[in-house]
Backbone atoms as SQL, in Angstrom:
CREATE TABLE atoms (id INTEGER PRIMARY KEY, chain TEXT, resi INTEGER, resn TEXT, atom TEXT, x REAL, y REAL, z REAL);
INSERT INTO atoms VALUES
  (1, 'A', 1, 'MET', 'N', 23.430, -41.662, 64.972),
  (2, 'A', 1, 'MET', 'CA', 23.369, -41.137, 63.615),
  (3, 'A', 1, 'MET', 'C', 24.287, -41.978, 62.734),
  (4, 'A', 2, 'THR', 'N', 23.769, -42.415, 61.608),
  (5, 'A', 2, 'THR', 'CA', 24.521, -43.244, 60.670),
  (6, 'A', 2, 'THR', 'C', 25.082, -42.379, 59.553),
  (7, 'A', 3, 'VAL', 'N', 26.339, -42.565, 59.229),
  (8, 'A', 3, 'VAL', 'CA', 26.967, -41.869, 58.110),
  (9, 'A', 3, 'VAL', 'C', 26.935, -42.806, 56.912),
  (10, 'A', 4, 'VAL', 'N', 26.428, -42.310, 55.797),
  (11, 'A', 4, 'VAL', 'CA', 26.227, -43.126, 54.601),
  (12, 'A', 4, 'VAL', 'C', 27.360, -42.902, 53.615),
  (13, 'A', 5, 'ASP', 'N', 27.803, -43.978, 52.995),
  (14, 'A', 5, 'ASP', 'CA', 28.806, -43.896, 51.938),
  (15, 'A', 5, 'ASP', 'C', 28.187, -43.216, 50.718),
  (16, 'A', 6, 'ARG', 'N', 28.974, -42.436, 50.017),
  (17, 'A', 6, 'ARG', 'CA', 28.487, -41.669, 48.853),
  (18, 'A', 6, 'ARG', 'C', 27.833, -42.569, 47.798),
  (19, 'A', 7, 'SER', 'N', 28.285, -43.785, 47.650),
  (20, 'A', 7, 'SER', 'CA', 27.737, -44.681, 46.624),
  (21, 'A', 7, 'SER', 'C', 26.315, -45.145, 46.954),
  (22, 'A', 8, 'LEU', 'N', 25.881, -44.982, 48.191),
  (23, 'A', 8, 'LEU', 'CA', 24.551, -45.451, 48.606),
  (24, 'A', 8, 'LEU', 'C', 23.511, -44.333, 48.712),
  (25, 'A', 9, 'ILE', 'N', 23.900, -43.119, 48.402),
  (26, 'A', 9, 'ILE', 'CA', 23.005, -41.976, 48.605),
  (27, 'A', 9, 'ILE', 'C', 21.719, -42.096, 47.799),
  (28, 'A', 10, 'ASN', 'N', 21.809, -42.441, 46.519),
  (29, 'A', 10, 'ASN', 'CA', 20.589, -42.561, 45.710),
  (30, 'A', 10, 'ASN', 'C', 19.666, -43.647, 46.242),
  (31, 'A', 11, 'LEU', 'N', 20.224, -44.732, 46.702),
  (32, 'A', 11, 'LEU', 'CA', 19.419, -45.804, 47.283),
  (33, 'A', 11, 'LEU', 'C', 18.711, -45.327, 48.551),
  (34, 'A', 12, 'VAL', 'N', 19.431, -44.602, 49.389),
  (35, 'A', 12, 'VAL', 'CA', 18.846, -44.066, 50.628),
  (36, 'A', 12, 'VAL', 'C', 17.737, -43.066, 50.304),
  (37, 'A', 13, 'LEU', 'N', 18.004, -42.145, 49.384),
  (38, 'A', 13, 'LEU', 'CA', 16.995, -41.148, 49.016),
  (39, 'A', 13, 'LEU', 'C', 15.770, -41.797, 48.389),
  (40, 'A', 14, 'LYS', 'N', 15.993, -42.814, 47.584),
  (41, 'A', 14, 'LYS', 'CA', 14.867, -43.532, 46.991),
  (42, 'A', 14, 'LYS', 'C', 13.999, -44.147, 48.086),
  (43, 'A', 15, 'GLU', 'N', 14.629, -44.709, 49.091),
  (44, 'A', 15, 'GLU', 'CA', 13.891, -45.329, 50.192),
  (45, 'A', 15, 'GLU', 'C', 13.103, -44.293, 50.997),
  (46, 'A', 16, 'PHE', 'N', 13.722, -43.157, 51.279),
  (47, 'A', 16, 'PHE', 'CA', 13.059, -42.126, 52.074),
  (48, 'A', 16, 'PHE', 'C', 12.022, -41.339, 51.280),
  (49, 'A', 17, 'HIS', 'N', 12.192, -41.229, 49.983),
  (50, 'A', 17, 'HIS', 'CA', 11.309, -40.381, 49.179),
  (51, 'A', 17, 'HIS', 'C', 10.290, -41.168, 48.351),
  (52, 'A', 18, 'ASP', 'N', 10.722, -42.266, 47.726),
  (53, 'A', 18, 'ASP', 'CA', 9.890, -42.947, 46.734),
  (54, 'A', 18, 'ASP', 'C', 9.148, -44.176, 47.224),
  (55, 'A', 19, 'SER', 'N', 9.564, -44.753, 48.313),
  (56, 'A', 19, 'SER', 'CA', 8.961, -46.028, 48.719),
  (57, 'A', 19, 'SER', 'C', 7.488, -45.843, 49.078),
  (58, 'A', 20, 'PRO', 'N', 6.680, -46.896, 48.945),
  (59, 'A', 20, 'PRO', 'CA', 5.259, -46.805, 49.300),
  (60, 'A', 20, 'PRO', 'C', 5.043, -46.370, 50.749),
  (61, 'A', 21, 'PHE', 'N', 5.985, -46.674, 51.620),
  (62, 'A', 21, 'PHE', 'CA', 5.853, -46.288, 53.023),
  (63, 'A', 21, 'PHE', 'C', 6.143, -44.806, 53.232),
  (64, 'A', 22, 'SER', 'N', 6.876, -44.208, 52.300),
  (65, 'A', 22, 'SER', 'CA', 7.199, -42.780, 52.406),
  (66, 'A', 22, 'SER', 'C', 6.106, -41.909, 51.818),
  (67, 'A', 23, 'GLY', 'N', 5.438, -42.402, 50.802),
  (68, 'A', 23, 'GLY', 'CA', 4.352, -41.639, 50.193),
  (69, 'A', 23, 'GLY', 'C', 4.809, -40.530, 49.276),
  (70, 'A', 24, 'ASN', 'N', 6.012, -40.615, 48.705),
  (71, 'A', 24, 'ASN', 'CA', 6.539, -39.602, 47.799),
  (72, 'A', 24, 'ASN', 'C', 6.467, -38.222, 48.445),
  (73, 'A', 25, 'LEU', 'N', 7.231, -38.055, 49.497),
  (74, 'A', 25, 'LEU', 'CA', 7.199, -36.841, 50.298),
  (75, 'A', 25, 'LEU', 'C', 7.741, -35.632, 49.548),
  (76, 'A', 26, 'SER', 'N', 7.376, -34.456, 50.023),
  (77, 'A', 26, 'SER', 'CA', 7.930, -33.222, 49.476),
  (78, 'A', 26, 'SER', 'C', 9.396, -33.101, 49.887),
  (79, 'A', 27, 'GLU', 'N', 10.069, -32.117, 49.337),
  (80, 'A', 27, 'GLU', 'CA', 11.480, -31.916, 49.676),
  (81, 'A', 27, 'GLU', 'C', 11.658, -31.656, 51.171),
  (82, 'A', 28, 'ASP', 'N', 10.837, -30.802, 51.741),
  (83, 'A', 28, 'ASP', 'CA', 10.955, -30.482, 53.170),
  (84, 'A', 28, 'ASP', 'C', 10.728, -31.703, 54.049),
  (85, 'A', 29, 'ARG', 'N', 9.702, -32.473, 53.738),
  (86, 'A', 29, 'ARG', 'CA', 9.401, -33.645, 54.561),
  (87, 'A', 29, 'ARG', 'C', 10.443, -34.741, 54.372),
  (88, 'A', 30, 'THR', 'N', 10.984, -34.876, 53.175),
  (89, 'A', 30, 'THR', 'CA', 12.066, -35.843, 52.956),
  (90, 'A', 30, 'THR', 'C', 13.291, -35.432, 53.765),
  (91, 'A', 31, 'ARG', 'N', 13.606, -34.142, 53.747),
  (92, 'A', 31, 'ARG', 'CA', 14.745, -33.638, 54.516),
  (93, 'A', 31, 'ARG', 'C', 14.551, -33.904, 56.011),
  (94, 'A', 32, 'GLU', 'N', 13.350, -33.674, 56.517),
  (95, 'A', 32, 'GLU', 'CA', 13.068, -33.927, 57.937),
  (96, 'A', 32, 'GLU', 'C', 13.255, -35.398, 58.287),
  (97, 'A', 33, 'LYS', 'N', 12.805, -36.276, 57.416),
  (98, 'A', 33, 'LYS', 'CA', 12.941, -37.714, 57.667),
  (99, 'A', 33, 'LYS', 'C', 14.394, -38.167, 57.648),
  (100, 'A', 34, 'VAL', 'N', 15.154, -37.673, 56.662),
  (101, 'A', 34, 'VAL', 'CA', 16.553, -38.078, 56.525),
  (102, 'A', 34, 'VAL', 'C', 17.367, -37.611, 57.729),
  (103, 'A', 35, 'LYS', 'N', 17.154, -36.379, 58.170),
  (104, 'A', 35, 'LYS', 'CA', 18.012, -35.828, 59.227),
  (105, 'A', 35, 'LYS', 'C', 17.805, -36.495, 60.587),
  (106, 'A', 36, 'THR', 'N', 16.741, -37.266, 60.746),
  (107, 'A', 36, 'THR', 'CA', 16.518, -37.934, 62.031),
  (108, 'A', 36, 'THR', 'C', 17.471, -39.096, 62.267),
  (109, 'A', 37, 'CYS', 'N', 18.008, -39.694, 61.187),
  (110, 'A', 37, 'CYS', 'CA', 18.821, -40.889, 61.429),
  (111, 'A', 37, 'CYS', 'C', 20.043, -41.061, 60.535),
  (112, 'A', 38, 'ILE', 'N', 20.171, -40.288, 59.458),
  (113, 'A', 38, 'ILE', 'CA', 21.274, -40.507, 58.516),
  (114, 'A', 38, 'ILE', 'C', 21.895, -39.168, 58.153),
  (115, 'A', 39, 'CYS', 'N', 23.197, -39.179, 57.897),
  (116, 'A', 39, 'CYS', 'CA', 23.841, -37.959, 57.407),
  (117, 'A', 39, 'CYS', 'C', 25.008, -38.312, 56.492),
  (118, 'A', 40, 'TRP', 'N', 25.400, -37.366, 55.681),
  (119, 'A', 40, 'TRP', 'CA', 26.578, -37.453, 54.824),
  (120, 'A', 40, 'TRP', 'C', 26.908, -36.022, 54.420),
  (121, 'A', 41, 'PRO', 'N', 28.095, -35.763, 53.946),
  (122, 'A', 41, 'PRO', 'CA', 28.453, -34.401, 53.553),
  (123, 'A', 41, 'PRO', 'C', 27.515, -33.880, 52.458),
  (124, 'A', 42, 'MET', 'N', 27.043, -32.670, 52.622),
  (125, 'A', 42, 'MET', 'CA', 26.165, -31.985, 51.660),
  (126, 'A', 42, 'MET', 'C', 24.858, -32.737, 51.433),
  (127, 'A', 43, 'TRP', 'N', 24.310, -33.347, 52.456),
  (128, 'A', 43, 'TRP', 'CA', 23.092, -34.149, 52.327),
  (129, 'A', 43, 'TRP', 'C', 21.878, -33.309, 51.945),
  (130, 'A', 44, 'GLN', 'N', 21.794, -32.063, 52.441),
  (131, 'A', 44, 'GLN', 'CA', 20.636, -31.225, 52.115),
  (132, 'A', 44, 'GLN', 'C', 20.593, -30.897, 50.620),
  (133, 'A', 45, 'LYS', 'N', 21.752, -30.647, 50.042),
  (134, 'A', 45, 'LYS', 'CA', 21.829, -30.372, 48.600),
  (135, 'A', 45, 'LYS', 'C', 21.405, -31.609, 47.806),
  (136, 'A', 46, 'ASP', 'N', 21.839, -32.786, 48.252),
  (137, 'A', 46, 'ASP', 'CA', 21.476, -34.028, 47.562),
  (138, 'A', 46, 'ASP', 'C', 19.976, -34.300, 47.641),
  (139, 'A', 47, 'VAL', 'N', 19.375, -34.032, 48.802),
  (140, 'A', 47, 'VAL', 'CA', 17.923, -34.214, 48.952),
  (141, 'A', 47, 'VAL', 'C', 17.186, -33.262, 48.013),
  (142, 'A', 48, 'ALA', 'N', 17.602, -32.007, 47.972),
  (143, 'A', 48, 'ALA', 'CA', 16.957, -31.021, 47.100),
  (144, 'A', 48, 'ALA', 'C', 17.068, -31.430, 45.637),
  (145, 'A', 49, 'GLU', 'N', 18.249, -31.862, 45.218),
  (146, 'A', 49, 'GLU', 'CA', 18.461, -32.276, 43.823),
  (147, 'A', 49, 'GLU', 'C', 17.625, -33.499, 43.477),
  (148, 'A', 50, 'TYR', 'N', 17.558, -34.452, 44.391),
  (149, 'A', 50, 'TYR', 'CA', 16.782, -35.667, 44.151),
  (150, 'A', 50, 'TYR', 'C', 15.299, -35.326, 43.965),
  (151, 'A', 51, 'CYS', 'N', 14.778, -34.467, 44.825),
  (152, 'A', 51, 'CYS', 'CA', 13.360, -34.097, 44.733),
  (153, 'A', 51, 'CYS', 'C', 13.073, -33.275, 43.479),
  (154, 'A', 52, 'LYS', 'N', 14.030, -32.442, 43.054),
  (155, 'A', 52, 'LYS', 'CA', 13.835, -31.642, 41.841),
  (156, 'A', 52, 'LYS', 'C', 13.833, -32.500, 40.587),
  (157, 'A', 53, 'THR', 'N', 14.477, -33.658, 40.637),
  (158, 'A', 53, 'THR', 'CA', 14.511, -34.540, 39.474),
  (159, 'A', 53, 'THR', 'C', 13.470, -35.653, 39.556),
  (160, 'A', 54, 'CYS', 'N', 12.669, -35.657, 40.604),
  (161, 'A', 54, 'CYS', 'CA', 11.625, -36.674, 40.759),
  (162, 'A', 54, 'CYS', 'C', 10.473, -36.356, 39.809),
  (163, 'A', 55, 'ASP', 'N', 10.181, -37.268, 38.894),
  (164, 'A', 55, 'ASP', 'CA', 9.138, -37.061, 37.892),
  (165, 'A', 55, 'ASP', 'C', 7.778, -36.829, 38.540),
  (166, 'A', 56, 'ARG', 'N', 7.454, -37.626, 39.521),
  (167, 'A', 56, 'ARG', 'CA', 6.145, -37.504, 40.178),
  (168, 'A', 56, 'ARG', 'C', 6.005, -36.161, 40.902),
  (169, 'A', 57, 'CYS', 'N', 7.074, -35.720, 41.577),
  (170, 'A', 57, 'CYS', 'CA', 7.024, -34.423, 42.265),
  (171, 'A', 57, 'CYS', 'C', 6.805, -33.286, 41.263),
  (172, 'A', 58, 'GLN', 'N', 7.455, -33.368, 40.111),
  (173, 'A', 58, 'GLN', 'CA', 7.296, -32.320, 39.113),
  (174, 'A', 58, 'GLN', 'C', 5.869, -32.279, 38.588),
  (175, 'A', 59, 'LYS', 'N', 5.279, -33.451, 38.368),
  (176, 'A', 59, 'LYS', 'CA', 3.906, -33.497, 37.868),
  (177, 'A', 59, 'LYS', 'C', 2.914, -32.988, 38.901),
  (178, 'A', 60, 'GLU', 'N', 3.178, -33.265, 40.170),
  (179, 'A', 60, 'GLU', 'CA', 2.267, -32.839, 41.231),
  (180, 'A', 60, 'GLU', 'C', 2.645, -31.485, 41.806),
  (181, 'A', 61, 'ASN', 'N', 3.741, -30.893, 41.301),
  (182, 'A', 61, 'ASN', 'CA', 4.179, -29.557, 41.697),
  (183, 'A', 61, 'ASN', 'C', 4.454, -29.457, 43.194),
  (184, 'A', 62, 'LYS', 'N', 4.984, -30.538, 43.793),
  (185, 'A', 62, 'LYS', 'CA', 5.253, -30.515, 45.226),
  (186, 'A', 62, 'LYS', 'C', 6.469, -29.673, 45.571),
  (187, 'A', 63, 'SER', 'N', 7.525, -29.798, 44.804),
  (188, 'A', 63, 'SER', 'CA', 8.780, -29.173, 45.216),
  (189, 'A', 63, 'SER', 'C', 9.216, -28.015, 44.326),
  (190, 'A', 64, 'THR', 'N', 8.377, -27.569, 43.407),
  (191, 'A', 64, 'THR', 'CA', 8.797, -26.490, 42.520),
  (192, 'A', 64, 'THR', 'C', 8.726, -25.133, 43.197),
  (193, 'A', 65, 'GLY', 'N', 7.965, -25.022, 44.258),
  (194, 'A', 65, 'GLY', 'CA', 7.859, -23.757, 44.972),
  (195, 'A', 65, 'GLY', 'C', 6.933, -22.766, 44.304),
  (196, 'A', 66, 'LYS', 'N', 6.289, -23.146, 43.225),
  (197, 'A', 66, 'LYS', 'CA', 5.385, -22.229, 42.548),
  (198, 'A', 66, 'LYS', 'C', 4.083, -22.121, 43.331),
  (199, 'A', 67, 'ARG', 'N', 3.623, -20.906, 43.468),
  (200, 'A', 67, 'ARG', 'CA', 2.359, -20.682, 44.160),
  (201, 'A', 67, 'ARG', 'C', 1.212, -20.803, 43.166),
  (202, 'A', 68, 'LEU', 'N', 0.056, -21.157, 43.669),
  (203, 'A', 68, 'LEU', 'CA', -1.122, -21.220, 42.824),
  (204, 'A', 68, 'LEU', 'C', -1.563, -19.807, 42.471),
  (205, 'A', 69, 'GLY', 'N', -2.201, -19.654, 41.338),
  (206, 'A', 69, 'GLY', 'CA', -2.672, -18.348, 40.920),
  (207, 'A', 69, 'GLY', 'C', -3.825, -17.848, 41.772),
  (208, 'A', 70, 'ASN', 'N', -4.036, -16.540, 41.757),
  (209, 'A', 70, 'ASN', 'CA', -5.133, -15.952, 42.516),
  (210, 'A', 70, 'ASN', 'C', -6.446, -16.173, 41.787),
  (211, 'A', 71, 'MET', 'N', -7.468, -16.472, 42.544),
  (212, 'A', 71, 'MET', 'CA', -8.794, -16.632, 41.962),
  (213, 'A', 71, 'MET', 'C', -9.363, -15.243, 41.673),
  (214, 'A', 72, 'ILE', 'N', -9.934, -15.085, 40.506),
  (215, 'A', 72, 'ILE', 'CA', -10.548, -13.820, 40.132),
  (216, 'A', 72, 'ILE', 'C', -12.026, -14.079, 39.895),
  (217, 'A', 73, 'LYS', 'N', -12.865, -13.289, 40.541),
  (218, 'A', 73, 'LYS', 'CA', -14.301, -13.462, 40.382),
  (219, 'A', 73, 'LYS', 'C', -14.705, -13.086, 38.960),
  (220, 'A', 74, 'ILE', 'N', -15.528, -13.927, 38.364),
  (221, 'A', 74, 'ILE', 'CA', -16.023, -13.655, 37.014),
  (222, 'A', 74, 'ILE', 'C', -17.038, -12.523, 37.094),
  (223, 'A', 75, 'GLN', 'N', -16.897, -11.572, 36.198),
  (224, 'A', 75, 'GLN', 'CA', -17.785, -10.414, 36.171),
  (225, 'A', 75, 'GLN', 'C', -19.226, -10.856, 35.927),
  (226, 'A', 76, 'GLU', 'N', -20.151, -10.276, 36.677),
  (227, 'A', 76, 'GLU', 'CA', -21.570, -10.567, 36.487),
  (228, 'A', 76, 'GLU', 'C', -22.108, -9.716, 35.339),
  (229, 'A', 77, 'PRO', 'N', -22.839, -10.325, 34.411),
  (230, 'A', 77, 'PRO', 'CA', -23.380, -9.546, 33.293),
  (231, 'A', 77, 'PRO', 'C', -24.534, -8.659, 33.752),
  (232, 'A', 78, 'SER', 'N', -24.690, -7.514, 33.103),
  (233, 'A', 78, 'SER', 'CA', -25.766, -6.586, 33.452),
  (234, 'A', 78, 'SER', 'C', -26.952, -6.687, 32.497),
  (235, 'A', 79, 'ARG', 'N', -26.771, -7.375, 31.380),
  (236, 'A', 79, 'ARG', 'CA', -27.874, -7.534, 30.420),
  (237, 'A', 79, 'ARG', 'C', -27.622, -8.771, 29.560),
  (238, 'A', 80, 'HIS', 'N', -28.626, -9.104, 28.716),
  (239, 'A', 80, 'HIS', 'CA', -28.536, -10.277, 27.841),
  (240, 'A', 80, 'HIS', 'C', -27.369, -10.146, 26.872),
  (241, 'A', 81, 'TRP', 'N', -26.679, -11.231, 26.639),
  (242, 'A', 81, 'TRP', 'CA', -25.615, -11.381, 25.654),
  (243, 'A', 81, 'TRP', 'C', -24.441, -10.421, 25.846),
  (244, 'A', 82, 'LYS', 'N', -24.294, -9.857, 27.042),
  (245, 'A', 82, 'LYS', 'CA', -23.124, -9.019, 27.321),
  (246, 'A', 82, 'LYS', 'C', -21.889, -9.895, 27.556),
  (247, 'A', 83, 'ILE', 'N', -22.083, -11.026, 28.264),
  (248, 'A', 83, 'ILE', 'CA', -21.003, -11.981, 28.503),
  (249, 'A', 83, 'ILE', 'C', -21.475, -13.347, 28.033),
  (250, 'A', 84, 'VAL', 'N', -20.664, -13.989, 27.202),
  (251, 'A', 84, 'VAL', 'CA', -21.020, -15.312, 26.692),
  (252, 'A', 84, 'VAL', 'C', -19.878, -16.289, 26.959),
  (253, 'A', 85, 'HIS', 'N', -20.226, -17.563, 27.008),
  (254, 'A', 85, 'HIS', 'CA', -19.249, -18.643, 27.096),
  (255, 'A', 85, 'HIS', 'C', -19.349, -19.439, 25.806),
  (256, 'A', 86, 'MET', 'N', -18.197, -19.843, 25.263),
  (257, 'A', 86, 'MET', 'CA', -18.189, -20.608, 24.025),
  (258, 'A', 86, 'MET', 'C', -17.362, -21.872, 24.209),
  (259, 'A', 87, 'ASP', 'N', -17.811, -22.953, 23.570),
  (260, 'A', 87, 'ASP', 'CA', -17.068, -24.206, 23.626),
  (261, 'A', 87, 'ASP', 'C', -17.443, -25.048, 22.415),
  (262, 'A', 88, 'TRP', 'N', -16.496, -25.870, 21.982),
  (263, 'A', 88, 'TRP', 'CA', -16.736, -26.788, 20.876),
  (264, 'A', 88, 'TRP', 'C', -17.156, -28.145, 21.417),
  (265, 'A', 89, 'VAL', 'N', -18.154, -28.745, 20.806),
  (266, 'A', 89, 'VAL', 'CA', -18.509, -30.142, 21.054),
  (267, 'A', 89, 'VAL', 'C', -17.973, -30.897, 19.845),
  (268, 'A', 90, 'THR', 'N', -17.021, -31.802, 20.085),
  (269, 'A', 90, 'THR', 'CA', -16.350, -32.490, 18.981),
  (270, 'A', 90, 'THR', 'C', -16.482, -33.998, 19.114),
  (271, 'A', 91, 'GLY', 'N', -16.025, -34.685, 18.084),
  (272, 'A', 91, 'GLY', 'CA', -16.015, -36.148, 18.105),
  (273, 'A', 91, 'GLY', 'C', -17.363, -36.775, 17.814),
  (274, 'A', 92, 'LEU', 'N', -18.260, -36.017, 17.214),
  (275, 'A', 92, 'LEU', 'CA', -19.585, -36.550, 16.890),
  (276, 'A', 92, 'LEU', 'C', -19.536, -37.317, 15.572),
  (277, 'A', 93, 'PRO', 'N', -20.377, -38.324, 15.427),
  (278, 'A', 93, 'PRO', 'CA', -20.418, -39.020, 14.137),
  (279, 'A', 93, 'PRO', 'C', -21.082, -38.122, 13.094),
  (280, 'A', 94, 'PRO', 'N', -20.562, -38.112, 11.868),
  (281, 'A', 94, 'PRO', 'CA', -21.197, -37.302, 10.830),
  (282, 'A', 94, 'PRO', 'C', -22.598, -37.830, 10.535),
  (283, 'A', 95, 'GLY', 'N', -23.494, -36.912, 10.249),
  (284, 'A', 95, 'GLY', 'CA', -24.861, -37.350, 9.983),
  (285, 'A', 95, 'GLY', 'C', -25.517, -36.508, 8.908),
  (286, 'A', 96, 'GLY', 'N', -26.509, -37.085, 8.256),
  (287, 'A', 96, 'GLY', 'CA', -27.245, -36.373, 7.223),
  (288, 'A', 96, 'GLY', 'C', -26.390, -36.073, 6.011),
  (289, 'A', 97, 'ASP', 'N', -26.741, -35.001, 5.315),
  (290, 'A', 97, 'ASP', 'CA', -26.012, -34.651, 4.100),
  (291, 'A', 97, 'ASP', 'C', -24.807, -33.747, 4.387),
  (292, 'A', 98, 'ARG', 'N', -24.605, -33.362, 5.661),
  (293, 'A', 98, 'ARG', 'CA', -23.451, -32.531, 6.024),
  (294, 'A', 98, 'ARG', 'C', -22.437, -33.379, 6.787),
  (295, 'A', 99, 'PRO', 'N', -21.186, -33.338, 6.387),
  (296, 'A', 99, 'PRO', 'CA', -20.174, -34.207, 6.999),
  (297, 'A', 99, 'PRO', 'C', -19.516, -33.616, 8.252),
  (298, 'A', 100, 'TYR', 'N', -20.222, -32.780, 8.991),
  (299, 'A', 100, 'TYR', 'CA', -19.623, -32.154, 10.168),
  (300, 'A', 100, 'TYR', 'C', -19.616, -33.114, 11.351),
  (301, 'A', 101, 'ASN', 'N', -18.545, -33.063, 12.154),
  (302, 'A', 101, 'ASN', 'CA', -18.480, -33.907, 13.347),
  (303, 'A', 101, 'ASN', 'C', -18.283, -33.074, 14.615),
  (304, 'A', 102, 'ALA', 'N', -18.577, -31.752, 14.532),
  (305, 'A', 102, 'ALA', 'CA', -18.436, -30.867, 15.684),
  (306, 'A', 102, 'ALA', 'C', -19.384, -29.687, 15.532),
  (307, 'A', 103, 'PHE', 'N', -19.680, -29.042, 16.644),
  (308, 'A', 103, 'PHE', 'CA', -20.422, -27.794, 16.576),
  (309, 'A', 103, 'PHE', 'C', -20.023, -26.884, 17.732),
  (310, 'A', 104, 'LEU', 'N', -20.219, -25.590, 17.539),
  (311, 'A', 104, 'LEU', 'CA', -19.883, -24.577, 18.525),
  (312, 'A', 104, 'LEU', 'C', -21.123, -24.265, 19.346),
  (313, 'A', 105, 'VAL', 'N', -20.966, -24.254, 20.662),
  (314, 'A', 105, 'VAL', 'CA', -22.068, -23.901, 21.559),
  (315, 'A', 105, 'VAL', 'C', -21.726, -22.563, 22.203),
  (316, 'A', 106, 'ILE', 'N', -22.656, -21.627, 22.128),
  (317, 'A', 106, 'ILE', 'CA', -22.498, -20.318, 22.765),
  (318, 'A', 106, 'ILE', 'C', -23.625, -20.175, 23.778),
  (319, 'A', 107, 'VAL', 'N', -23.277, -19.810, 25.015),
  (320, 'A', 107, 'VAL', 'CA', -24.277, -19.691, 26.079),
  (321, 'A', 107, 'VAL', 'C', -24.204, -18.289, 26.669),
  (322, 'A', 108, 'ASP', 'N', -25.371, -17.637, 26.740),
  (323, 'A', 108, 'ASP', 'CA', -25.480, -16.333, 27.390),
  (324, 'A', 108, 'ASP', 'C', -25.359, -16.529, 28.899),
  (325, 'A', 109, 'ARG', 'N', -24.439, -15.817, 29.532),
  (326, 'A', 109, 'ARG', 'CA', -24.231, -15.984, 30.973),
  (327, 'A', 109, 'ARG', 'C', -25.385, -15.410, 31.787),
  (328, 'A', 110, 'PHE', 'N', -26.054, -14.413, 31.287),
  (329, 'A', 110, 'PHE', 'CA', -27.144, -13.770, 32.027),
  (330, 'A', 110, 'PHE', 'C', -28.386, -14.653, 32.082),
  (331, 'A', 111, 'THR', 'N', -28.799, -15.204, 30.935),
  (332, 'A', 111, 'THR', 'CA', -30.039, -16.001, 30.879),
  (333, 'A', 111, 'THR', 'C', -29.792, -17.499, 30.779),
  (334, 'A', 112, 'LYS', 'N', -28.540, -17.903, 30.560),
  (335, 'A', 112, 'LYS', 'CA', -28.164, -19.315, 30.363),
  (336, 'A', 112, 'LYS', 'C', -28.775, -19.886, 29.076),
  (337, 'A', 113, 'THR', 'N', -29.112, -19.010, 28.134),
  (338, 'A', 113, 'THR', 'CA', -29.689, -19.433, 26.864),
  (339, 'A', 113, 'THR', 'C', -28.579, -19.871, 25.914),
  (340, 'A', 114, 'PRO', 'N', -28.676, -21.099, 25.372),
  (341, 'A', 114, 'PRO', 'CA', -27.642, -21.555, 24.441),
  (342, 'A', 114, 'PRO', 'C', -28.003, -21.266, 22.990),
  (343, 'A', 115, 'ILE', 'N', -26.984, -21.161, 22.158),
  (344, 'A', 115, 'ILE', 'CA', -27.134, -21.121, 20.705),
  (345, 'A', 115, 'ILE', 'C', -26.204, -22.199, 20.176),
  (346, 'A', 116, 'PHE', 'N', -26.735, -23.062, 19.314),
  (347, 'A', 116, 'PHE', 'CA', -25.927, -24.154, 18.754),
  (348, 'A', 116, 'PHE', 'C', -25.541, -23.834, 17.338);
């Protein structure tokens, strides 16, 4: 087991966590890798802090510990126009005598009939 000087900790963590060979591991997997060959005082706290400040981990939600939301089944409609979906289509070139560049689309969930 190698003991690392405090001044080299960020370099070591970068190698274990960020290098292409590491694959930007989660906090748990980085901790497992580090403990196999290197140690220093309070190393687990340093690994946790490093992973919490990793931009890529935050974007990919690897180490935040947040669980994904529960899937909720969409209610099935019992008749026409009881449940509708709406969305804007934007970024269209203006045409004709009206200068509009977007329109609202409404779709009946029961029949899949659209209204523009």
